[in-house]
C-alpha positions in Angstrom: 5.2 -12.3 -17.1 4.0 -15.5 -19.2 2.7 -17.5 -16.6 0.0 -17.5 -14.5 -0.7 -20.0 -11.6 -3.4 -21.1 -10.3 -4.3 -22.9 -6.9 -6.8 -25.6 -7.2 -8.1 -28.5 -5.1 -5.5 -31.7 -5.4 -7.1 -34.2 -8.0 -8.6 -31.3 -10.2 -5.8 -29.9 -11.7 -7.2 -31.4 -15.1 -10.4 -29.6 -14.7 -8.6 -25.7 -13.4 -6.0 -26.6 -16.4 -9.1 -27.3 -19.1 -11.0 -24.0 -17.8 -8.0 -21.4 -17.6 -7.1 -22.8 -21.0 -11.0 -22.2 -22.5 -11.3 -18.9 -20.5 -7.8 -17.8 -21.8 -8.6 -18.4 -25.4 -11.6 -16.7 -25.3 -9.8 -13.7 -24.1 -7.4 -13.2 -26.6 -4.5 -15.0 -24.6 -3.7 -18.4 -26.0 -1.4 -20.6 -24.8 -1.1 -24.4 -22.5 -1.4 -25.6 -19.6 1.5 -27.1 -17.2 -0.1 -30.3 -14.6 1.1 -32.3 -12.6 -1.6 -35.2 -11.0 -2.2 -34.0 -7.3 0.1 -31.3 -7.3 -2.8 -28.5 -6.0 -1.6 -26.4 -8.5 -1.5 -25.5 -12.7 0.8 -23.2 -14.2 -0.9 -21.7 -17.8 2.1 -20.9 -20.3 0.9 -17.5 -22.3 2.6 -17.3 -25.6 2.9 -13.7 -25.4 5.0 -12.1 -23.0 2.4 -9.8 -21.5 -0.7 -12.2 -21.3 -0.4 -13.3 -17.9 -0.8 -10.1 -16.5 -3.3 -9.2 -18.8 -5.4 -12.4 -17.2 -4.7 -11.1 -13.9 -6.0 -8.2 -14.4 -9.1 -8.5 -16.9 -10.3 -12.4 -16.5 -12.5 -12.3 -13.9 -11.6 -14.5 -10.9 -14.9 -14.8 -9.7 -16.0 -16.6 -12.4 -13.4 -19.6 -12.2 -15.1 -22.5 -10.9 -12.2 -24.8 -10.4 -9.0 -21.8 -9.2 -8.8 -20.8 -5.5 -6.2 -18.4 -6.7 -4.5 -16.5 -9.8 -1.8 -14.9 -9.8 1.2 -14.0 -11.9 4.4 -15.8 -12.0 7.1 -13.2 -11.5 10.2 -15.6 -11.0 10.5 -19.3 -10.4 13.6 -20.0 -8.6 14.5 -23.7 -8.3 17.8 -24.1 -5.9 17.8 -21.6 -3.3 20.7 -21.9 -0.9 19.1 -23.2 2.3 21.3 -21.0 4.3 19.9 -17.9 2.3 17.1 -18.2 0.8 16.5 -13.9 1.4 19.1 -12.9 -1.0 18.1 -14.6 -4.6 14.4 -13.7 -3.9 15.0 -10.2 -3.3 17.1 -10.1 -6.7 14.4 -11.9 -8.3 11.8 -9.2 -7.2 13.5 -6.4 -8.3 11.3 -4.7 -11.2 8.0 -6.0 -9.8 4.8 -3.8 -9.1 4.9 -2.4 -5.6 2.9 -4.5 -3.3 0.5 -4.0 -0.5 0.9 -7.3 1.7 2.8 -10.4 1.3 1.6 -14.3 1.5 4.1 -17.0 2.0 2.1 -20.2 1.2 2.0 -24.1 -0.4 -0.2 -26.4 -1.8 -3.1 -27.8 -0.2 -1.3 -31.3 -0.5 0.1 -33.7 2.3 3.4 -32.2 1.0 2.4 -29.0 1.5 1.4 -29.5 4.9 4.8 -30.4 5.7 5.9 -27.2 4.4 3.3 -24.6 6.1 5.4 -24.7 9.3 8.3 -23.3 7.1 6.1 -20.9 5.4 4.5 -19.6 8.7 8.3 -19.1 9.9 9.7 -17.4 6.8 7.1 -14.7 6.7 8.2 -12.0 9.3 11.9 -12.1 7.6 10.8 -12.2 4.0 8.1 -9.0 4.8 10.8 -7.3 6.9 13.6 -7.9 3.9 11.5 -7.0 1.0 10.2 -4.1 3.0 13.6 -2.8 3.2 14.0 -3.1 -0.4 10.9 -1.2 -1.7 8.9 -4.0 -2.8 6.6 -3.9 0.0 5.1 -1.1 1.2 6.3 0.0 4.8 2.6 -0.9 6.2 -0.3 -3.2 4.9 -1.8 -1.5 1.7 -4.8 -3.9 0.8 -5.6 -1.5 -2.4 -2.3 -2.6 -3.9 -1.5 -6.1 -5.6 -0.6 -8.3 -3.1 3.0 -10.8 -3.4 2.6 -14.4 -2.9 5.5 -16.9 -2.5 4.3 -20.4 -3.8 6.8 -22.6 -2.1 6.6 -26.1 -3.6 9.7 -27.8 -1.9 11.7 -25.9 1.2 14.6 -24.9 -1.7 12.2 -24.1 -4.7 9.3 -21.2 -5.1 7.5 -19.2 -7.4 7.4 -15.5 -6.9 4.3 -13.9 -8.2 1.7 -11.1 -7.1 -2.4 -10.7 -7.6 -4.5 -7.5 -8.2 -6.2 -6.7 -4.3 -9.2 -6.5 -6.8 -9.6 -9.6 -8.6 -8.4 -12.5 -6.6 -9.2 -14.4 -3.1 -8.3 -12.6 -0.4 -7.9 -16.0 1.5 -4.1 -17.2 2.5 -4.1 -20.1 0.6 -7.2 -19.4 -1.3 -8.8 -21.6 1.8 -11.0 -19.7 4.5 -10.2 -20.5 7.6 -13.3 -21.7 9.4 -14.0 -23.5 12.9 -16.2 -26.4 13.0 -18.8 -25.7 15.6 -19.1 -28.1 18.4 -23.1 -28.0 18.6 -23.4 -28.3 14.4 -24.9 -31.8 13.4 -22.7 -32.1 10.8 -19.4 -31.4 9.1 -21.3 -30.6 6.0 -22.3 -27.3 8.0 -19.0 -25.8 6.7 -19.3 -26.3 3.5 -22.7 -23.6 3.4 -20.2 -21.6 6.0 -17.5 -21.1 3.2 -20.1 -20.5 0.9 -21.6 -17.4 2.8 -18.0 -16.3 3.2 -17.4 -16.8 -0.6 -20.4 -15.5 -2.3 -21.8 -13.0 -0.2 -19.8 -9.4 0.7 -19.0 -9.2 4.3 -20.3 -6.1 4.5 -24.2 -7.1 3.3 -24.7 -9.8 6.4 -26.6 -8.0 7.8 -29.3 -7.5 5.5 -28.8 -11.0 3.6 -27.6 -13.3 6.2 -29.7 -12.0 9.3 -33.0 -12.4 11.5 -36.0 -11.7 10.4 -35.8 -13.8 7.2 -36.7 -17.1 5.8 -35.4 -20.1 5.2 -35.8 -23.5 3.2 -33.4 -26.2 3.3 -34.0 -29.3 0.9 -32.1 -32.4 1.9 -31.7 -30.9 5.2 -31.2 -34.2 7.4 -29.7 -34.3 10.2 -29.3 -30.4 9.8 -25.8 -29.1 9.0 -26.9 -26.7 6.5 -29.8 -25.6 8.3 -27.7 -25.2 11.5 -26.1 -22.3 9.8 -29.6 -20.3 9.0 -30.6 -21.0 12.5 -27.4 -19.6 14.1 -28.0 -16.2 12.0 -31.3 -16.2 13.5 -33.5 -16.8 10.3 -37.1 -19.5 10.6 -36.5 -22.6 8.8 -38.4 -24.9 6.7 -36.5 -28.4 6.8 -37.4 -30.6 4.3 -36.7 -34.3 4.6 -37.8 -37.8 4.9 -35.0 -38.7 7.6 -34.6 -36.9 11.3 -33.5 -33.8 12.4 -30.7 -32.9 15.1 -32.6 -32.3 18.0 -30.4 -29.7 19.0 -32.2 -27.5 16.1 -36.0 -28.5 16.9 -35.2 -27.1 20.2 -34.3 -23.6 19.1 -37.8 -23.0 18.2 -37.1 -21.8 14.7 -37.0 -24.9 12.3 -40.0 -26.9 11.2 -39.7 -30.2 9.8 -41.3 -31.8 7.0 -41.4 -34.9 6.5 -41.8 -34.6 2.5 -39.5 -35.4 -0.8 -37.5 -31.9 -1.4 -38.5 -32.7 -5.2 -42.1 -32.1 -4.7 -42.2 -29.9 -1.4 -43.1 -26.1 -2.0 -43.9 -23.0 0.3 -47.6 -21.9 1.1 -46.2 -18.2 0.9 -43.7 -16.5 -0.9 -42.1 -15.3 2.2 -38.7 -17.9 1.6 -35.4 -15.4 1.2 -33.0 -18.0 1.2 -33.2 -21.9 -0.6 -30.5 -24.1 0.4 -30.2 -27.6 -1.2 -27.0 -30.3 -0.5 -29.1 -33.2 -1.9 -27.5 -36.1 -3.9 -28.9 -36.6 -7.4 -27.9 -36.3 -10.6 -26.8 -32.3 -11.5 -29.6 -31.7 -14.4 -32.4 -32.8 -12.0 -31.2 -30.2 -9.2 -30.4 -27.2 -11.7 -34.2 -28.0 -13.1 -35.8 -27.6 -9.4 -33.7 -24.8 -8.6 -34.5 -23.2 -11.4 -38.1 -23.7 -10.7 -37.9 -22.3 -7.3 -36.2 -19.0 -8.8 -38.4 -18.4 -11.6 -41.8 -19.2 -9.5 -40.4 -16.6 -7.3 -40.5 -19.2 -4.2 -37.2 -17.6 -2.9 -34.9 -14.8 -3.9 -31.4 -16.3 -3.1 -30.2 -20.0 -3.3 -27.3 -21.7 -2.4 -26.8 -25.5 -3.7 -24.8 -28.0 -5.0 -24.2 -30.2 -7.9 -22.5 -33.3 -7.5 -19.8 -33.8 -10.6 -19.1 -37.5 -12.5 -16.1 -38.8 -12.1 -15.0 -38.2 -15.4 -15.5 -35.0 -17.6 -16.1 -33.1 -14.5 -15.4 -29.7 -16.2 -17.5 -30.2 -19.0 -20.1 -31.7 -16.8 -19.9 -28.4 -14.4 -20.1 -25.7 -17.8 -23.1 -27.7 -19.6 -25.3 -27.7 -16.2 -24.6 -24.0 -15.3 -25.2 -23.1 -19.2 -28.7 -25.3 -19.0 -29.4 -23.8 -15.5 -28.5 -19.7 -17.3 -30.6 -20.7 -19.9 -33.6 -21.4 -18.1 -33.0 -18.7 -15.8 -33.0 -16.3 -19.3 -36.7 -16.8 -19.4 -37.1 -13.8 -16.5 -33.4 -12.3 -16.8 -31.9 -10.5 -14.3 -29.7 -13.6 -12.6 -26.4 -13.7 -11.3 -24.9 -17.0 -11.4 -21.6 -18.1 -9.5 -19.9 -21.2 -9.2 -16.9 -22.8 -7.2 -15.6 -25.9 -6.1 -15.5 -25.0 -2.5 -12.4 -26.0 0.1 -14.9 -28.1 1.8 -16.5 -29.6 -1.6 -15.2 -33.0 -2.9 -16.6 -34.5 -5.8 -19.2 -31.2 -6.2 -19.5 -27.6 -6.8 -21.5 -25.3 -5.0 -23.7 -22.2 -7.0 -24.5 -19.0 -5.6 -28.0 -17.6 -7.1 -29.4 -14.0 -6.9 -31.1 -11.2 -8.7 -28.9 -8.1 -7.8 -31.7 -5.8 -7.9 -33.7 -7.6 -5.4 -30.8 -8.1 -3.2 -30.3 -3.9 -3.6 -33.7 -3.3 -2.0 -32.9 -5.2 1.4 -32.5 -2.5 3.9 -29.9 -2.7 6.4 -30.9 -2.6 9.8 -31.4 0.4 12.0 
């Protein structure tokens, strides 16, 4: 249990490696990261035998920016016989923690796409065999660890587990979303994914519901506005460009042809601020901090575009700058992730938990 496996976006292995190396070191779990360009995963090799499990339990997954999933590597099998992959897996799994569910996964790469059909077919027989050996519970138990089979080829697999309270709940760490046919742009999926990742599902009825007011800075043509409108909110869309007529026809959108960096609401009745403007991260951070400190919104989700080089350092620097600004008032919670629908960017969520707790659920 010296290895920790991190899934990430292909092309961001160095960022995921730098992050886990730094965070593990701060926790007193030194080691080194093994990476391969565009592989979609990173293996962190701990120097101490139990540190992989310690990190999987104690390093908050929600605080990792570039990790889609985090799990302990129990065994790595590189020469599985194609006529019987199950027997070596059962032998290798002896002594593992009792797990409550199984995920047969692969990397989010072109090679991985070719393996995904095999992974789907292999899930049922693997589940049955592992249950028969007492390695999986007889029925799904989501309070138990999750068993992962991460295939890098049809005869190569990493067997491991993640803790249910410190993992991504999604297969391969990717929420499966369908693009709405009437959404004005595919960027709409970025905000929908952010809601799935940052907002607990049981709180959607209070934090993502009709009766709330939202502002979308840099809104045109309305991909992010669409997500707020679909949840019954009234939205101020700020952009000099045109908005989709379908959104304007809902009667829920008021379009202001103004600069998103200068516009402010006339009343302090905005709950959600969302922003996907293309600008320097430092400028966006300053703008978001100003809105939150002036209490012009209660929660915010926004994107920070990253440079081609030193992307991890840039992300950490700007998040630190944001936190330092928000510390003037205190009580803010900041979370950042590179989402599946992001590209050269990360998505940031900010809220004040004490204010969120005051929201009353609908009767």
